[in-house]
C-alpha angles and dihedrals in degrees: 000000000000088000092055092046090052091049096047098040092096095049114129138142089266095064117120135195109263113199138066091240090049091066092049093048091044090052090050090051091054091046091050091045091052092040092240100116106133134192090242121058106214092184097058132074095002131226092022097039125209134259111242122230111259122235089035118258111288093233091057094042093048092049094049093049094045089051091052094044096048097032092232123145109264091227089066089055090054087061106038105030097076096052092044096047093042093072095057092085092070090070091055093041089052092051091046094050096038094096088066087071092204113121093194091058092044095050092041093052093047094048093045090048095048096048098040102138096226095048092043090053094046094052101044128123110299096015092119100182141117091262091089094076101027095102091043092058094040094052092041092055091044090050092057093041088053090049091048093050096044097043114104095197108083096211093052089046090055091047091053090048091052091048090050089050092051090050090050089054090050089046090052088053089052096043111019101208128110098219099090098045089055090052090049092050092050092048091049091048093049091046092052093052 
């Protein structure tokens, strides 16, 4: 709660979005909201244009739908969604580190993770980017890979592997780069050796 208060303390009507990707994602939100999201992005990579991700990026889709559901101005979501989503990873980190059974390590890891200067800066008010759920997805996949590797029952191990795979697909929808899935596959392979 303190973390969210620290993040939102500077919130005012004068806040602006602060990254290059924020403008692109915000434009996608407005296009989704107005039902004008096309397969070709005529505003990117001129004069050749760019092919849009389909389905649309999950951050933009989530923002547009949340705005419609709650009836809140989408510009407010550009500002507050990153700080609010950025704390979700502590739940997964807690579940991942829980087998250590040492509360000092658990609390220390969570506090150090939350107040990491780089992560804190990249998930602040107005930093409308995919960084806000990166750690959530990374730790969630690692949690299920760890469960798959440590599980003695083969069927449960396969179930955890399938769940991890589904989360990787969702993660690719959130952050459309191939780097992390390759790391997850290698870590699963090494863990199963």
